[in-house]
C-alpha angles and dihedrals in degrees: 000000000000115000129188116207127193117183115177124179123187125191120193118192130203091219132024118282107225097194136351139182123200140187111211130198104184102113116101113246123234108250130160095259099049138051121200108226095176140356133175135169120203115201124192123221095031113249122242088219130024125181123188115196145109133285128225091280094053095254119143111251139181121211117199133193113191115189103173121091111256141168095198131047122191130190115182117179119187124184140173113204132180110214132193128194108243121230110279109268118244096239097182094042094065126103115276110262093236092056099054091102089056095061107123107257089217092056122102085235095059120119115261124207092268090056095044093058090064092061090068125087115246130204092275098038105049105137125225119216089260093054091046090050090049092054092043090068089067096051113062114173112287095013114144109256096234093045090053091047090053090050091051093049092048091051092051089050091051099040101041131063124220106237120160090193095057100072145017132204091278097052110120118231090240089066091045089052093050097046095040092219136101145101137279094284090053094048091048092051090047092052091046091051092050093046094046090049084063090047092246116147109245133156139199117250124198125195143096139299128211106239125195126213121237113278112284094015126105122242108255118226118244096012098107121093142203113276137209135203140154140257123211126198130227124176096236101040105028119214118001120186123227128184111215093184091061100025096237149108112262115253131161102316094072124083117205119218105164145337134210144135094296143327093297091067095052109027110151095239132012133157151114131269142186112229125351102124114198115006142186128208132203125190128197121187128180126182117180138165116242 
């Protein structure tokens, strides 16, 4: 499947911004199930300095230094990605979740330091006792880790309602758990908190999802959005992606941009600025199949 992604962000400031610096995660990441055919990032006003590189998690990043006064700031990323559905994971053939610590450290399947860091709770994924108990129901003793992860993802999909008005980026997962409502970022953080409470390596994944309009209706431009899901590690099969918002295993309709411990590590745009005052932001995302 070939997908075209357009992700445009526009900031408008109430007063001139004298100087700003930004860290951008909008470039698709190279992963086994996708090939980046084309990617570009338009920046207005043009930066005095632009650095393209990778962060500590191996994600492609762009660092910008803008030194001209401006009242508007535009970032427009456009990508063409060829995706492939990975082989179906063998959920019941994975190591039991409660035996992950027993994997021989000399084995090629042993956890490395990069994997171990995803067992630890982060600022946005610290579990409460209630969340740990909720996750515990999916991980009876001896249950294969991927089979348990699929059960947890399915339960979140069943028990929680997608509601974009219920939360914002600052809503803690404890509140999400109590109100049983939220968006993809919330459900991913909730799943990560539960998995990490069980000491299972799991990471946050940001990207896009191909959406389809209701039958007989046209696809509206600019109405798509960034998406988030999780990736769970097993010794035999490596990292397997699960989508808690839709209760499924990720296939070829998802485009991966970055992964980290939580949203803080992979937010599309972050930075600091001098001036600006009050500001507004508008985001337009389109994902379409070519």
